[in-house]
C-alpha positions in Angstrom: -0.5 21.9 9.3 -2.3 23.2 6.2 -5.7 21.8 5.3 -4.5 21.0 1.8 -7.1 18.2 1.4 -10.2 20.0 2.5 -13.2 18.7 0.7 -11.5 15.5 -0.4 -12.7 12.0 0.4 -10.0 9.4 0.9 -10.2 5.6 1.1 -7.4 3.7 2.7 -7.3 -0.1 2.5 -5.7 -2.0 5.4 -6.2 1.4 7.1 -6.5 0.1 10.7 -2.8 -0.5 11.3 0.8 0.0 10.2 1.3 2.2 7.1 -2.4 2.3 6.6 -3.2 3.9 10.0 -0.3 6.3 9.6 -1.7 7.3 6.2 -5.2 7.7 7.6 -3.9 10.1 10.2 -1.8 12.1 7.7 -4.7 12.5 5.3 -7.1 13.4 8.0 -4.7 16.0 9.5 -4.7 17.7 6.1 -8.5 18.0 6.0 -9.6 14.8 4.1 -12.5 12.8 5.2 -11.1 9.3 5.4 -12.8 5.9 5.0 -10.9 3.2 6.8 -11.3 -0.1 5.0 -10.2 -3.1 7.0 -11.2 -6.6 8.1 -10.5 -5.5 11.7 -13.7 -3.6 12.5 -12.8 -2.8 16.1 -9.4 -1.3 15.2 -10.8 0.6 12.3 -13.6 2.0 14.5 -11.2 3.2 17.1 -9.1 5.0 14.5 -12.2 6.4 12.9 -13.2 7.9 16.2 -9.8 9.4 16.6 -9.7 11.1 13.2 -13.4 11.7 12.5 -13.5 9.1 9.8 -15.8 6.3 8.8 -15.3 2.5 8.7 -15.8 0.1 5.8 -15.5 -3.4 7.1 -14.5 -5.4 4.0 -12.8 -8.6 3.0 -10.8 -7.7 -0.1 -10.4 -11.3 -1.0 -14.1 -11.3 -1.9 -13.5 -10.2 -5.4 -17.0 -10.9 -6.6 -18.3 -8.3 -4.2 -15.6 -5.8 -5.3 -16.5 -6.3 -8.9 -19.9 -4.8 -8.3 -18.6 -1.7 -6.4 -19.0 2.0 -7.2 -16.7 4.3 -5.2 -17.0 8.0 -4.7 -13.6 8.7 -3.2 -11.2 11.3 -4.6 -8.1 9.6 -3.1 -7.6 5.9 -3.2 -4.7 4.4 -1.2 -4.2 0.7 -2.0 -2.3 -0.4 1.1 -3.7 -3.8 2.3 -1.1 -6.6 2.2 0.1 -9.8 3.6 3.3 -11.9 3.3 4.2 -15.5 3.0 7.8 -16.8 2.9 8.8 -20.1 1.4 10.9 -21.6 -1.4 9.0 -21.9 -4.6 8.9 -25.7 -4.4 7.3 -25.5 -1.0 5.1 -22.5 -1.7 1.4 -23.5 -1.3 -0.5 -22.6 -4.4 -3.5 -21.4 -2.3 -1.1 -18.9 -0.6 0.3 -17.7 -3.9 -3.3 -17.0 -5.2 -4.2 -15.3 -2.0 -1.4 -12.8 -2.2 -2.0 -12.1 -5.9 -5.7 -11.6 -5.2 -5.3 -9.2 -2.2 -2.4 -7.2 -3.6 -3.1 -7.1 -7.3 -6.6 -8.1 -8.2 -8.2 -6.2 -5.4 -6.4 -2.9 -6.2 -7.5 -3.3 -9.9 -11.1 -3.7 -8.8 -11.0 -0.8 -6.5 -9.3 1.4 -9.1 -12.0 0.3 -11.6 -14.7 1.2 -9.1 -13.2 4.6 -8.3 -12.3 6.0 -11.7 -15.8 6.9 -12.9 -16.3 9.3 -10.0 -12.7 10.7 -10.4 -13.2 11.2 -14.1 -16.5 12.9 -13.6 -14.8 15.4 -11.2 -11.6 15.7 -13.3 -9.6 14.9 -10.1 -8.2 11.7 -8.6 -5.3 10.3 -6.8 -4.4 6.6 -6.9 -1.6 5.8 -4.5 -0.4 2.2 -4.5 1.7 1.0 -1.6 4.1 -1.2 -3.5 7.6 -2.1 -2.1 11.2 -2.2 -3.0 10.1 -5.7 -4.0 8.1 -4.1 -6.8 11.5 -3.2 -8.3 13.8 -5.8 -6.9 13.4 -9.5 -6.0 14.4 -11.5 -3.0 14.4 -15.3 -2.6 11.5 -17.1 -0.9 9.0 -14.3 -1.7 7.7 -15.4 -5.1 4.0 -14.4 -4.5 4.8 -11.0 -2.9 7.4 -10.0 -5.5 5.0 -11.1 -8.3 2.1 -9.2 -6.8 4.1 -6.0 -6.3 5.7 -6.2 -9.8 2.2 -6.5 -11.2 1.0 -3.6 -9.1 3.7 -1.4 -10.6 2.4 -2.2 -14.1 -1.2 -1.6 -13.1 -0.3 1.8 -11.6 1.5 2.9 -14.8 -1.4 1.9 -17.0 -3.8 3.8 -14.7 -1.5 6.8 -15.0 -1.6 6.7 -18.8 -5.4 6.2 -19.0 -6.2 8.8 -16.2 -3.9 11.6 -17.3 -6.5 13.4 -19.5 -9.1 13.1 -16.7 -7.0 14.8 -13.9 -6.2 11.4 -12.3 -2.7 10.5 -11.2 -1.4 7.1 -10.2 1.8 6.4 -8.4 3.6 3.7 -6.4 5.4 4.1 -3.1 8.3 1.7 -2.7 9.4 1.3 0.9 12.1 -1.0 2.2 11.3 -2.8 5.5 8.8 -0.7 7.5 8.3 -0.9 11.2 5.0 -2.7 11.1 3.4 -5.9 12.5 3.7 -7.3 9.0 7.5 -7.0 9.0 7.8 -8.0 12.7 5.9 -11.2 11.9 8.5 -12.0 9.1 11.4 -12.2 11.5 10.6 -15.7 12.8 9.9 -16.9 9.2 13.1 -15.5 7.9 15.1 -17.0 10.7 13.6 -20.4 10.0 14.1 -20.4 6.2 17.6 -19.0 6.4 18.6 -21.2 9.4 19.8 -18.3 11.6 18.7 -16.9 15.0 15.8 -14.4 15.1 18.0 -11.6 16.6 20.3 -11.7 13.5 17.6 -11.4 10.9 17.5 -7.6 10.7 21.3 -7.2 10.2 22.0 -10.3 8.1 18.8 -10.4 5.9 16.5 -7.4 6.0 19.0 -4.5 6.0 21.9 -5.9 4.1 21.1 -4.0 0.9 20.2 -0.7 2.6 22.8 2.1 3.0 20.8 3.4 5.9 20.7 0.6 8.5 17.2 1.1 10.1 13.6 0.3 9.4 11.4 2.8 7.7 8.9 4.4 10.0 5.2 4.3 9.0 4.9 8.0 9.4 7.6 8.6 6.8 5.7 6.6 4.3 2.5 8.4 5.2 4.1 11.8 4.6 4.7 10.8 1.0 1.1 9.5 0.7 -0.2 12.9 1.8 2.0 14.8 -0.6 1.0 12.6 -3.6 -2.6 13.2 -2.7 -2.2 17.0 -2.8 -2.5 19.5 -5.6 1.3 20.0 -5.4 1.7 16.5 -7.0 -0.5 17.2 -9.9 2.2 16.6 -12.5 3.5 13.4 -10.7 2.1 10.3 -12.3 3.3 6.9 -13.4 6.1 7.1 -10.9 7.6 4.8 -8.3 9.0 6.6 -5.3 11.6 4.6 -3.4 11.9 5.0 0.3 14.3 2.1 0.9 17.4 3.6 2.5 19.3 3.1 -0.7 18.5 -0.6 -1.3 17.5 0.0 -5.0 20.6 2.1 -5.7 22.6 -1.1 -6.0 
């Protein structure tokens, strides 16, 4: 594999597992020095040892601390996320705020902290892990869909402001990815829809996809690595679907 990212420093939030860990490995394999940002210090440290990276143990819900940050990364991957599933009338306001904070406000604050360094070097890659739910809605996911739709707008504004400074900003929009976050949804989906857990994938998660399987984290990570490269220098303000055809409907 070519070291297309030699000399670049990358920061991946939620980098200790799932899509984040796959992205860390993909970026490191191409020569980037990767900072793994996660609340799970032990998992982040184990991955850092594997790829020669470093760990930033951080609670992205502490927005006051993020507001004072200055980052020196060349590549920022906003990946950290959580999920809550409930009808709107039963959705706890505290949960709604938590998802918006983690998946919209925190990416804004990290982008804000990273842009001065990127502008000074006339190079930057902002890669936002959105979702097909950044482009489409599903019932019972008011907070997640709202956060991801907001992230799409933030990414496009970043692209417009960053263009003259060599900074690109894009979203990646996977369908359901084989991660602990998705696996944890199966019981919640079964409960809210009143069906057995073993029917959730076929009857709920994959009904809209032309390709009837989960997305693999490594597939998403390969797109992260390409968007971080020089080859993607003219790609900005875009939303790359990787949803098995879901959004083609």
